[in-house]
C-alpha positions as CSV (number, residue, x, y, z in Angstrom):
1,M,-66.3,-260.2,-107.9
2,I,-63.8,-263.0,-108.8
3,E,-64.6,-265.7,-106.6
4,R,-61.9,-267.3,-104.3
5,A,-61.8,-270.9,-104.4
6,A,-59.5,-274.5,-103.2
7,V,-59.2,-277.5,-103.6
8,Y,-58.2,-279.7,-100.2
9,P,-57.4,-283.0,-101.5
10,G,-56.7,-286.3,-99.1
11,T,-57.9,-290.1,-98.5
12,F,-58.7,-288.1,-95.0
13,D,-59.2,-292.1,-93.7
14,P,-59.9,-291.4,-91.3
15,M,-60.0,-287.5,-90.8
16,T,-58.0,-286.1,-88.2
17,L,-58.4,-283.3,-85.9
18,G,-55.1,-281.7,-88.1
19,H,-56.8,-282.2,-91.2
20,F,-60.4,-280.2,-89.9
21,D,-58.3,-277.5,-88.5
22,I,-57.1,-277.2,-91.8
23,I,-60.6,-277.3,-93.5
24,K,-61.4,-274.7,-91.0
25,R,-58.6,-272.1,-91.7
26,A,-59.0,-272.5,-95.3
27,A,-62.6,-272.0,-95.5
28,R,-62.1,-268.6,-93.7
29,L,-59.7,-267.9,-96.8
30,F,-61.4,-268.8,-99.5
31,D,-65.5,-267.9,-100.7
32,R,-65.6,-272.0,-101.6
33,L,-63.6,-274.6,-100.5
34,V,-64.3,-278.3,-102.5
35,V,-62.5,-281.4,-99.8
36,A,-61.7,-283.4,-102.5
37,V,-61.6,-287.4,-100.9
38,A,-59.7,-289.7,-103.4
39,K,-61.7,-292.3,-104.4
40,S,-59.8,-294.9,-103.7
41,S,-56.3,-295.3,-100.5
42,A,-53.8,-297.3,-101.1
43,K,-52.3,-296.5,-97.9
44,K,-51.9,-300.0,-95.8
45,G,-54.7,-300.7,-93.6
46,A,-57.2,-298.4,-94.9
47,I,-60.6,-298.4,-92.7
48,F,-63.1,-296.3,-94.2
49,S,-64.6,-296.7,-97.9
50,A,-64.8,-293.4,-99.9
51,K,-68.3,-293.1,-99.4
52,E,-67.8,-293.6,-95.7
53,R,-65.0,-291.0,-95.4
54,L,-67.5,-288.3,-97.7
55,A,-70.4,-288.9,-95.4
56,M,-67.9,-288.5,-92.4
57,I,-66.5,-285.4,-93.5
58,R,-69.9,-284.0,-94.8
59,E,-71.5,-284.6,-91.4
60,D,-68.6,-282.5,-89.5
61,V,-68.7,-280.1,-91.8
62,R,-72.4,-279.5,-91.6
63,R,-72.2,-279.7,-88.0
64,E,-69.5,-276.9,-87.9
65,G,-71.8,-274.6,-90.3
66,L,-69.0,-274.2,-92.7
67,K,-71.5,-273.3,-95.7
68,N,-69.2,-272.7,-98.1
69,V,-67.3,-275.8,-98.2
70,E,-68.3,-279.1,-100.6
71,V,-67.0,-282.4,-99.9
72,K,-67.0,-284.0,-103.5
73,V,-65.4,-287.8,-104.5
74,L,-61.5,-287.3,-106.5
75,D,-61.8,-289.9,-109.1
76,T,-59.2,-288.3,-111.4
77,L,-55.7,-286.6,-111.6
78,L,-55.7,-283.3,-109.1
79,V,-55.3,-281.4,-111.5
80,D,-57.9,-282.2,-113.7
81,F,-60.2,-282.2,-110.8
82,C,-59.4,-278.2,-110.2
83,R,-59.9,-277.6,-113.8
84,R,-63.2,-279.2,-113.6
85,E,-64.3,-277.3,-109.9
86,G,-62.4,-274.2,-111.7
87,T,-60.5,-273.9,-109.1
88,N,-56.5,-272.9,-109.1
89,V,-55.3,-273.5,-105.8
90,V,-54.9,-276.6,-104.0
91,I,-54.3,-276.9,-100.6
92,R,-51.9,-279.4,-98.7
93,G,-51.6,-279.9,-95.0
94,V,-47.8,-279.9,-93.5
95,R,-46.7,-281.3,-90.4
96,V,-43.3,-281.9,-90.5
97,Y,-40.2,-281.7,-93.0
98,S,-40.6,-285.1,-94.0
99,D,-44.4,-284.1,-95.4
100,F,-42.8,-280.9,-97.1
101,E,-40.7,-283.3,-98.9
102,Y,-43.3,-285.3,-100.5
103,E,-45.8,-282.4,-101.1
104,F,-43.2,-280.1,-102.6
105,Q,-42.3,-283.0,-105.3
106,M,-46.3,-283.3,-106.0
107,A,-46.5,-279.2,-106.0
108,L,-44.3,-279.5,-108.6
109,T,-45.0,-282.1,-110.9
110,N,-48.8,-280.6,-110.6
111,R,-46.8,-277.2,-111.5
112,R,-45.7,-278.8,-114.6
113,M,-48.9,-280.7,-115.7
114,A,-50.7,-277.2,-114.9
115,P,-49.2,-273.9,-114.5
116,E,-52.1,-272.3,-113.4
117,I,-52.4,-273.8,-110.4
118,E,-50.7,-273.2,-107.2
119,T,-50.3,-275.3,-104.3
120,L,-50.5,-273.4,-100.6
121,F,-48.8,-275.1,-97.6
122,M,-50.9,-274.7,-94.1
123,M,-49.9,-276.2,-91.0
124,P,-52.5,-277.2,-88.4
125,C,-52.3,-275.8,-85.3
126,E,-49.3,-276.6,-83.1
127,S,-50.9,-279.1,-80.5
128,L,-52.0,-281.0,-83.4
129,A,-49.2,-281.2,-85.8
130,Y,-48.3,-284.8,-84.1
131,V,-51.9,-286.2,-85.0
132,T,-51.6,-288.7,-88.5
133,A,-54.2,-290.7,-89.8
134,S,-51.9,-293.7,-89.7
135,T,-51.4,-293.3,-85.9
136,V,-55.2,-293.0,-85.5
137,R,-55.8,-296.4,-87.8
138,E,-53.5,-298.3,-85.5
139,I,-54.8,-297.0,-82.2
140,A,-58.3,-298.1,-83.7
141,S,-56.8,-301.6,-84.7
142,Y,-55.9,-302.4,-81.0
143,G,-59.4,-301.1,-79.6
144,G,-57.7,-297.8,-78.0
145,D,-59.5,-294.3,-78.0
146,T,-59.6,-292.4,-80.9
147,A,-61.5,-289.5,-79.4
148,P,-58.8,-287.2,-78.7
149,F,-57.5,-287.4,-82.3
150,V,-60.6,-287.5,-84.6
151,T,-64.0,-285.9,-84.9
152,E,-67.0,-286.7,-83.5
153,A,-68.3,-288.0,-86.8
154,V,-64.9,-290.2,-87.6
155,H,-65.1,-291.5,-83.8
156,K,-68.4,-292.2,-84.0
157,R,-67.9,-294.8,-86.7
158,I,-64.6,-295.9,-85.5
159,V,-66.7,-296.9,-82.7
160,G,-69.3,-298.6,-83.9
161,R,-66.8,-300.4,-86.3
162,L,-64.9,-301.5,-83.0
163,L,-68.1,-303.0,-81.6
164,R,-68.8,-304.7,-84.3
165,K,-66.0,-306.8,-84.4
């Protein structure tokens, strides 16, 4: 039997409940899911290093018992990462139309570079569709409660960081 594998890439700075919803649902669809955490983040106001983001996602994946999910650093072009991992499916989360516009452009670019790799768009559950990592970063920057928007591992580290300030 052929293994069905996919890659879910992102900066995950921080991982939101919407991201984690997609991880759990994609893990049910594929034999193996690789969460590819971007090594560097050009996002304004980045709060966690790649090492911290990897650790948090691994902790939540372990807590949820997602045995078919691997968490690895993304340190190359996404299409090269997919080839290295032996996958031909990329999972991308879309919440609103503006997400789709950007993701569609990236999917077409990736298809041009690697026509064998397909992009699958997934939406988080509707109760989480409004949550963004940038909103969580802003809430955290003002010392607000991020618990309703992020996983336990992420919230614990945000609180720890705020207490150190």
